N, C-alpha and C positions, 0 to 999 in steps of 0.2 A: 407491639408497634413495629412498623417496618423501619429498619435502620436507615440512616442517611448515608448514601454513597458519596464519597468525595471524588469528583471527576470534573474534567473540563479544563479550560484555560485558567491561568492564574486569576484573572478578574472574576471568572465564574466561581472559582473556589472561594475567593474572598466573600462574594455575595452569599454563597451557601453557608459559610461559617458564621457570617454576621447574623443571618437569620436563625441559625442554630443556637448561637449564644443568646439571642434575644427571646427565644421561644419560652413559653411557660414551663413545659415539661417535655423537653425534646427526647426522642429516641437516641440511642447511641450512634456514634459515627462508625462507619465501616472503613477501615484502612487496610490496604493490602501490605503484607510484608514484601521485602525486596525480591525474594526468590533467588538470592545469590547462591544458595546451597541446596535448593530444592523447589518444589512447587510453592507458589505464594499462598499464604493463608489470609483469610479475611478476619481481621481483628476488630472486635467490638469495643469501642471506647466510650464509656459514659461521660457526660459533661462534667460530673463531679471529679472524675479522675483527671481529665484534661485540665480543669481549673486548679486542681491541687498541684499539678506539675508546674503550671504557669506561676502560681503563687510561690512555690518553693524555689523556682529559678530566680524570680525577682529578688527574693530575700537573700539568696546566695550571692548573686551578682552585685547586690547593693544598689541597683538602679533599674529603672524601666525607661523605655524610650521607643523610638521607631526602628523597626527591623527591616533589613533589605532581604528580599527573597531571591536567593541565588540557586537554591535546590528545587527540584520538582515539587510542585505544590500538593501533589496527591499522596506523597509519602509522609510519614509521621513527622520527620524533621521539618519539612516544608510547611505542613499544617501548623506546627507549633510556632513557627515564625509568624504566620498570619495571625494566629490567636493571640500571641503575646502582644503584638502591635495593637490589635483591636481592643483587648482588655485594658491596655495602657491609654486608650483614647486616640490612637494614631492609625492612619492608613499605612499598611506596609508598602515599602518601595518595591515596585514590580519591574522596573526598568532602570538598570544602572544602580548607582549608590545613593543619589539624592542627598538628603540630610539624615540618612540612617545613622544610628549610634551603635547598632548591634547587627550581627549576622551569624548564620550557621553555615559551615562548610564541611566537606569531607576532605581527607588528606590530599587526594589527587588535585582537587581544586586549589587548595592552599599552595601546593607545590608549584602549580602553573601560575598562580597569581603573584607569587613572590618573584617570578621571573619577569613580570611586567611592572616597571617602575611606577606607573600610574595607579595600578591596583594595589601595589604594596603600600604606597603613601596613603591611599584611602583606608585600607585596613588598619594602618597604624593610627589613624585618627579616630578609630572607633573605641568605644568603652570596653567592648569585649567581642571576641570572635570565638564562638563555640565550634569545636572540632570533634566530630564523631564519625560513626559509620565504619570504623576499622582501626587497627593499631596505628599509633603515631610514633614514627621513628624519632629518637632523640635528636638526630641531625636536622630533621625538618623543623622540630620545635626550636632548636637553637637558631636556625636561619630566621624563623619568625621573630624570635626575641631580638636578634641583631637588627631586624628591620623595624623594631618598636611595636610589633603587633602583640596585643594582650590575648594570648591563646588560652582557652579553657578547654581541656580535654574532657570529653563526656563519654559515658558508657550507658547504654540502655538499648531499648528496642521498641518496636511498635507496641508490644505487650506491656510496656511500662510507660507509655505515652512519650516515648523518646528518652533522651538522656536523663537518668536519675542519679547518677554518680558523677561528680565533677572533680576533676583532678584527684581521683581516687577516693573521695569522701562522699558518702551518701547524702543526698539532699535531706532537709528536715522532714521527718516522718517516714523516710524510706528505711527499711530494715534489710540488712545483708546477712547471709549465712552461707556456709559451705556444706554441701552434701557429700555423698560417696564420690571418691575420686577427685575431690575439690570442686565439684560442680556447683556453680553459683546459683543461689536462691535469692529471690527478691520479694519483699513484702511491703505493705503500706498502701496509702490512699491513691497512688498513681496507677495501680494495676488495672488491666483490661478485665472485661466481663466474660470473655470466652471467645471462641472462634465461631463465626457465623455458619450455621448448618453443619458443624462438625463436633458433636458432643464427645466423641472418642478422643480427638486431639485435645479438646479442652480438659478432659479428665486427666490426661497425661501431663499437661503443662501446669494446671492449677491444682496443687496438692496441699490440703490443710491450710489454705490461705496464702500459700507461697507460689510464686511463679518459678518453675524449675527451668532454668535456661539451658542452652546447649554449650555454655562456656565453662571453662575451668579457670580457677583463680586461687589466690591466697590472700589472707588478711594479715596485715601487720598488727603488732600489739596495740597500736593506736587506732586500729579500725580502718586503716587505709587499704583499699582493694587494689590488687595487682592482677590484671586479666592476663592469663597465660595464653589463651587462645581457645578456639572451639574444641570441644571434646573430640570431634571427628577430624580435627586438623592434625592430630598425632597419628602418624602412620608407622606401621611396623615394617622395617626394611632390613633384611638380613638378621632378623631377630632383635633388632634395636628399635626402641621407640624414638621416632624422629619428629620433633615439633616443627612443622613446616613454617609457621609464622616466624619463628626465631631464625630459621635459615634464610627466609626472604629478607628479614630485617638486616641480617649480616651482609647479604649481597648488596642491599641498597646503600650500605656504608662504603662500598668500593668507589674510588674516585672516578672510575670510568663508567659507572652505572647510574642512570637516572631513575630507574624504576625496576622492580622485580617482584615476582610472585612465584610461589613454589607449591606444587601439588604432588600427590601420590597416585600412581596408577597401578592396577594389578600387574604382577610380573611373576612368571613361572619360577625364575631363579631366586628372586629376592623377596617374594611375597608382595611387596610394593616397591616400585621403582620411583625414586625421588627425582622429579623433573623440575628444573628451574627455567622460568621464562624471564629473559633479561632484556631490558632496553638499554643498550650501550655497547661498549667494546670490551668484551670479555669472552674468553674461550672456556671450554669445560675444565681443562687442567688448571687454569688460573682461578676459576670459580671454586674448584675443590680445595686448592691450597688456601684460598682466602677464607673459606668457611672453616677449614681445619685449624687455622691460626687462632680462632676464637672459640671453637666448639669441638666436640669429638669428631674425629675424621669420618666416623660412620654416619654422621649427619650430612656429609657433603653430597651434593647432587650427583646422580649417576648419568644424567643427561641434561644438556643445556640447549634451549631453543631461543634464538635471537628474534626479537619482534620489534617493530617500529613503535608500537604502543600496546599496552595491555587492554584487552576488551573490557568495556565498562557497561554496566546496566544504566538504566535511565536516571537512577539516583546517584550515580557517580561511583558506586562500589565496583570493585573488580568482579567480573563475571567468572567465578571459579568453575562453574559447570562447563563453560565454553573452553576453559583451559584444560580441564580434565578430559574433555572430548578430544581436544587437539593432542594432548599427551598420549591418549590411548591409540590415536591413529599413527603416532610416530613409530618407526621401525625399531 
């Protein structure tokens, strides 16, 4: 059967998904990955996997209701917003907040919405705000809590039908394991069926019933997952392993910085040069001292580029490939 492509306007996506949910034996959906770190892949999602995710989410949140669609509808998080609403018997809110009780955001969106008193009040009135698509700084979460917003941090990908780990704990039926180097593996009923037209990539990602992610993590004794970052987010600079997400998180804690991202770019002297992109008022010396106050000084950036805003993909994630290109062009 030919897979169902999810494309078009929000209203068109709602119509497509409604028909797909109502069909007798529908083919899988095709959902593209974000492409934030490489070429997008076409992920095949069977209806059974999507519904398993919807059911597990409802049980974990303890409620079902109307969802507001703020994310692009053609990526997995936006698709799940639509499906959750339809399964609960509601039309998703496509324009504004309406009477929505739930929504899904990425950290950049939450950061900006908390700066808007109206948006902040509306988010605080919701039963839950799922937050995924990237690491969540403690300072951002603290701001949300102070505003009365019930944030639920999610971890997952298109290959797991979106978030399958909520606030560090796997949803019912989802299995977690760590492979070599702490690489996260995910099992259970929410997994994808493969990559459309790419059996080689499918064989690499689906191994013995597990989805082998590109992320590293650790598990507490009580089974709580802590995501350290992408395996390829650790760069070797001057012979030292530098976890770029940790450096970026530290920079975002600076009182004069509103946003930051860190990448590594090949360098003849250092192996990789750690480059920080900062939105705010901070120079290289100040950035190095600030990072070194909390981490090894070898983690401190060797170059700082000030920007008015970080480049974003359509789904709100930081466009890391664009940053790496910009860093590579720097003298």
